[in-house]
N, C-alpha and C positions, 0 to 999 in steps of 0.2 A: 433223361432222365440227370444226367451229369444238369444241367443247367437248371434243373427240380432244384437238386443240390444247391449248384450256389445260393439261388432264390430259399432258399428254406435257411441255410446260413448268414445272411442279411438281412432274412423277416425275424430272424434271435436279434441277431447287430440291433434291426428297431424296436422292437416290443421292452427293450431293456426302458426302465421311467420312473419317476421318483412321484412324494407324495412329503407333508408334515416338514416341521423346522430341526426334527431330531437332527443332532453332526454327527459326526463321521468320526471313528475315534481307532488312531493305529495298533495295529497289533504285528510283531515279528513272526514270521516262521520260518525264517531264516537267515544268524547272523554271516558276514563273510568272515574269514579267516583272515585277509587282508587290514582291516579295518584298525584307523589308525587307536590307541588308546589316550586316552584325553582324559582327565580330571576336572568336572565345571562346580568349583566350588561354589557352596550356597553366598547367594551373597547376603555381609551382610546389613541389615534392614530389609529384607526384601519378604522374609519371610511372610508377616504380615499382611503383603500387597495382594489384593485380590486376583490376581495373577503373578505367579513365582515364575520372575525372570529367568533364572538359575537352571527350572525345570524344562523351559520352553525352548532351553537354547539347547542343552542333554538328549532332548526327544530332537529337534528339529538334526542336531548333528549326528545322529544314531538314525538317522529315516532316510540320511543320504546315502548309506549303505557305505560308509570313509571314513567312517570312525566309531566309535568303543567307547563309553564311556563311563569309567569304571565308578559302581556301585557306589553310594551317598554313606553306604558301612561299611565301607573299606578308606574311608578318606583320614589320615591319620590326626590331619590339625584343618583348620578352619580361618586361614590368611585373608586378607579384607586388599588387603594392596601388596606388591611385588616386593617391597619392603620385610618384610611378615615372611616371605617364603625363604626355606632352610629347602632349596632345591636335593640338594644329597635324600632327605627324605620323600620329594617322588620319584626321585631316582630307585631308589629301590624298593617300590611298590610301583616301578614300569610305568606310569607312566609319559606317554613320550611329550606332551604340552599343559600347561596349567593354561584356567583364568579363574582369573579373581576378580571384587571389584562389592560392590555396595552401592545401596539406594535410599536418596534420602528425599524425604518431605519439603516441598517450598513449596509454603502459600497452593499444592491441591495439584500442584503440577512434580513431577518426578525425576531427580536429576539421577542419573544412572553412568556410573563411572564402573567401566571396567578393563582390564587389562589380560591381554596373553603372551603366556611366559614359552618359551622353547626350554626344555626344562631339561636334556644330555646339552644342548650350549649354552645355558645359565643365563640366557637372554633374556629380555621385551623385547616383541617380535609388532605389538600391537595396542596403543592406549586410548582412551577415545570416554568422552564427557556427551549422553546423549539426553535430553531434557522429553521426555515424555507425560501429557494426560494419562489420566486415570484412564479413559480409552482404545490411548496406544499402545498401552503397558505392551499388548501380546505385538502389533506391530513394530512394535520400538525393537521390540527379544528376539523379533523374526533380523531385523536389520541386523543385530546384535552377528545374530546368528551365520548372516551373506558372510560380513566381512573378519570372519573368525575363520570361514570355508574356505573365502578367496586369500586370506594370507596364506594357510597352510595348502592350500592346492595350487592356487594361481589359475582357479575358475570361477568366474562369477557364480556365488551363493546364488537359489533359486528359490530362499525359502519368503521370501516376501512377496509370491504368483499368488495366482487363486485356479482354481479347477471350477469349471462346469458337469456339470452329470442329470442325471435325467431316477426321479425316481416316481414307482409306481404303486399303491395303496389300492387296497381291497381286492375283489373276488370277483368273477364274472362281471356279470353287464354293470355290477359297482367299483370298478375302478377310477380310480381317479389319479391324472398324472401330474407333474409341478416340472417345471426344470428348473437347477437349483445352482447357483453359485456358492462358492468357499473358500476359505484359503486351504492352502496347499497343504497343511497337517490337519483339513476338516473339520476346526471349526467357524464358528462366526458364520454360520449357514443361512443364506439367505431366498425365499423363492422369489422368482422373480416373474416366473407363467406357472400357470394352473389352467386344464383341461380335463374336457370328461372321452379325449382322445388323443389316442397316442403323441408324441413331440419327440422324434430320433435327431439323432444326427447335432451337435451342437458345437456350435466353430468359432471360434475367438478371430471380432477382427487382430490386421495390426498391430492395431494402440489399446488395445482392452478395453476399448469404451463397446465396443457392443459383440452382441454374439448372433452367426447364422443359424437358421437350423431347419428340420422344415416337423410342420404341422399336416395331421387330421381333420381341423375343427372345420372344417368345411364339406367332412364328408367325403371327400380326396384328397390327394401328398396335396403341399402348397411350399414354397419352401421361400420364410420372410427372416427382416436383420430386423433384432431390438438394440435399440439404448438401451444401454443396463440404469445408468444415471436416473434418466428421465422413464425408462419404460416405455417410449413412443417405439409403433414397428411399422413397419411397413411388409406387404407380399409383396414381394418381384418374381412369382412363378407360381400357375395354378392350372400346367396344360395340362389336354386329358390323358393316364394314364400314370408313371413316374417324375416324381420330382422329388431327385435326392442329391444324400450326397457333399454337400454344400462345402466347397473352402477358397478361403481368404488369396488372394496374388500377395505376394511379398511387402507392396508397394498397400496394397489395401484399396484398387482403386476395378479390380475385378474378382470376380467371381467364377470359379467351377462347380459344374454340377454334372447332373447325370440325369437327362430328359431322353423319356423313350415318344414323343408328343411326334416322329414321325415313322413310329415305327419300332423297332428295338433299342432299348436307353442306350443312349450315345454321351462322349462327354463335349458336352458343351461348356461357352467361357462366356458368362455376361460381363461387358462397360458398366459398371452402378452410373456412369453419371449420366448415356445418352439414356440404359437399357437395353442396346444393342446387344443379341445372343448368335455366336457362332459356334459351329458347328466343327471341333475336329474331329471323329472319327467317323471309319465310314467301314461299317465291317457289320455282319449277321451275327453277330454275337455278341454279350450280354455283357457291354462296358459299363462301368462304374467307380466309385468309391478313388477320387481323382486327390492327386497333394502335388503344390509346388514346389518342384526345387526350390533348395533358400536363395539364387540368385535369379529368377525370375525365368530362366532359358528353356522351362522344361518344365512336364509333369508325370508323374508318373500314375495307375491306372490297374483295376484290377479285369477283366477280363476271360473268358473262357474259348478264346477263338484258338486254342491250341489243345480243344475237349474237354480241360479244365482252369478249372482257375487257375492262372498265376500272374503276376508281375509285368506291366508295359513302361518304357517310358514313353514321353511325346514330346519328340523337339520342336519347339515354337517354329524354329526358325528355315527347319528342314521340311517340316508338316512332314515327319513320319512318327510310328511305333515301333519300339523294337522291343520283341521280349527280354527282361532282365533277371528273372528266376529260372532256375531251373534243377536246383534241387527240390522232391519229394512228389505228389503228383496236386498238391491243393496249397496255392498261397497271394493270401491277398489279404485289405487291406492296408500297403505300404504309407510308412507315412516315415522323409525324413528326416534326420540328424538335424540340426541347427546348423553342423558343418558342409552339411551335403554328399560327406565323402558315405555315409552308411545309411541305411532303410528298416525300419522294424516291422515286423509286421504279424500277423495270423499263418502257421501255418500245421500241418495236420501229418501224425502218425499214424502206429499201430495203438496206443494208444489216449490219442484223441487231438483235440487242436490246443496248440500252444502258441506263446508270444516270442520268437524267434527274431534275427538282425543279419544282417548281411551286407561284407564290407564288400564296395561296389568299384573295389579296383581289383582284388580278387576274384569276388563273386561266393566267398567264402559263407554260407549260412551256421552261424551259431543257435540250437534253440536257449530262449536264458528261464523258460516259468516249466513246472513240472505241475501244473494243475493240470483237468485234461479237458477243460469248454474255455480257452479264453477268448476274448473278442477286443474290439474295438482300441487297441493300443493308441498314445499319444503319449510326443517328447517334453518333456520335461524341459524348458528355454536352453538352460545353459549341455544341455544331453548328458544331463548322469542318469538319469531316471525314465521308468515308462510306465505310465499308470495304465493299468485296461479296465475292463469287465470280465465277471469268471463270476462260477457260481461257489453256494458254499451250503451242501443240504442242497435244501426246494430251494431257496432262491439267489437273487443274482446279489452279489458284492462288488464290491473294484480291491483291482490289485495294484503293487508297485513293484518294479522288479529294479535293481540297477541296471545300468547299462550292459553289465560286465553278466548279471546271473549271479552275484557274486550275495545277494540281501536282497530279500524279496519281504512286502510285507501284506498282509490285511486293511482294509478299512471298509470296513461290516458296520450295515446302516442298524439302530436300533428295532427300524419296522421299516418294511416295503422293499420292492427289488429296487438294487439300485443298477443301471447299464452306463452304456453310450456318455464317457468320459472326453471330458477335453483340456489340457490344460492347457490357460493360460502363456501370451509372451511375458516377458519383463516386464510388472507396473510404473519401476521407476528410475 
């Protein structure tokens, strides 16, 4: 029964799917009390643009959970350069930082000039001119958000990244599945694979150019790798039984996975150049959901060898696995932070399934989400946010939560059930 419970949860993770070209839209569900107040003045000349650069920057910073942009109706003036700023006005408004700028159309190209100002210090922290084509306006705005975020926090911004996810549309025997990629804010959705059968567990290559995933298009599970730009795909495994949970090594040369070709699901590693497969775990339990440590010296995985699903760490040099989660009776789907000092996971308590984090030095676990049916966490490449799948009524949606749990968001889709999110690495 315990194993059935584990695989019931695993199947729910698998059955997340996607269809259509509809974009995700972000909704705030909880704001941080420690968010930094920042005023983002609409850029002069920017309101006539097809993409509102200032609005995108404000949404990015708010979505990080670290900033609280002042409402536009609260702005007491609309300066377009630091020379026009009266700092005392913004100090009285309670803003710690101020972003001003202007956009000019120069022969079909946009010249975006922006400045970041420290209100209390009354100085200019950052200033830059960005040239953009009309098609690149959103990316240019995300780039500016990255620069502002890093200048204030010292942490690299992750607004110019992508997410992959699966959407399912339809009912009964008429369900269509798609594998989608989109900007980190849910815009610019692209369908890169359509299938009549489930698509599961997308995983980004470290260079952001490929996705590994599981597909049932042949009638049983198989692991594929697809080039995002060209659409070219290769089937890596299609053994009898389970072929699941692909995870790239940090150098991109290997793929960890869960296979049951020798009986119980175990953790294997494939060398992608030679296609040689090495079995790592040897137990009578279900071993699945591997994830590599950032330095490549170990993997974590989910196993029920202790009687309930828990997370174990496999040391590649010692060739040994050690249990690392002990809080609660159910912990699964562990994912490393980019720094290797923390893991994020699904944990269960009396209210349901939540996203949690555990410090690997202190073993302290903290529950981050308040929803009750959360799954499939994936960590932003700068470690500040976690995207996950959850339920909203009777349909699957994506959620975002800050790494400290102080802020959370929803990314509902206008149609279909959405599951299995995966956050890309840095793409620039």
